[in-house]
C-alpha positions, 0 to 999 in steps of 0.5 A: 500500500502506498501513502498519499503523500510522498516524503523525502527521507534520509536513513543514516546507517546501512546496517540491518536496521537502516536497510530494513527501514529504507526498504519498508519506507520505499515500498510505502512510496517515499523517496528514500536515500541511505547514507553510509560512512564506508566507501562500500557498505558492509556488515559490522559485528558477528551474530545476533538473535532476532526476536519474534518482532524482528522476524515479523518485520522480515515477514512483512518484507518477504524475507523471513523464509530466506533468513530462517534458511540462513540461520538457526531457529531458536525455540528455547533459551536455557541458562544455568549458573556455574559451577552449580548448574542451577537453572536461572533462565528457562524461556520457551517461545511457544509460551508467547504463541505456538509458532513463535521462535527466535532466530540466531543469524550471522550479521553478514547473512542478514546484511546480505539479504537486506542489502540485495533487496534494497539494490533490487528495488533501486533504493538510493545509497550514498556511500563515503558520507560520514554524518556528524549531525543535523540542522533545522532547515526552513519549514521544519525540515532537516539538513545532514552535516558531513564530516567532509564539510557541507551538508545534504538535504533538506529532508522531511524525515531523518531516520537515525540507524547509526547505533548507540554512538550516533552523532544524531542522538545528541550526547553519546553514552559512555562506551560499554565496559565489556565486550564479546567474542564470537566463534563458529566451529564445526563439531558434533555436539550434544546440544539441542539444535533449537535452543540457545544454552548459556552458562553464567558466572555471576553477572560478570561472565557468560558463555552461550552455545547455539548449535545448528544442524545443516540440512545437507549433512550431519555436520553442525555449526556451533556458535559461541558468544563469550563476554569477559568480565567488566 
């Protein structure tokens, strides 16, 4: 369904959120331009979990089936304290609704699905444009400031998809005092292929395992997310 009025919209950031927003707004009939600071748009980070709300967005974009084929369907989150093994988290998505599930997927795979869809529909993408802020223009519109100098616009709407350190969000939050490590391994494991299993050492360290069985053979890919102490 197209909207009655067409707006000029800037989407800042070419990550999954920005790509999905640009694609949806484009399909509603708006004139959308994506801005990316890298010369070539590419994914950053390792893996993520899409909750049912995220999968609903992909379904609206007709990309849910392709995403499910690239990732691991998650039906349960199971967490135990270490070293006791006491269960401290046990969530089944079916409690929300029978067919509800999460999806563990590599950022690169999700990025590729969305980026290819954006290119197929010829949504405008401006790369090599690092945004440093915005200014109010006449008529309540917005101009985007660039690190290289000058500005772009004005736009009726600016969608900020630059993340937690976005210069469009005003004062940036302090950097997080912890990090994460991610690895993909080929192995035969005893883990439930549709559960994300985690172990916690207090609230300071966590390790998670997501086991995915490939349809073409018995090999499994297990993905670990490690958070070192703060």
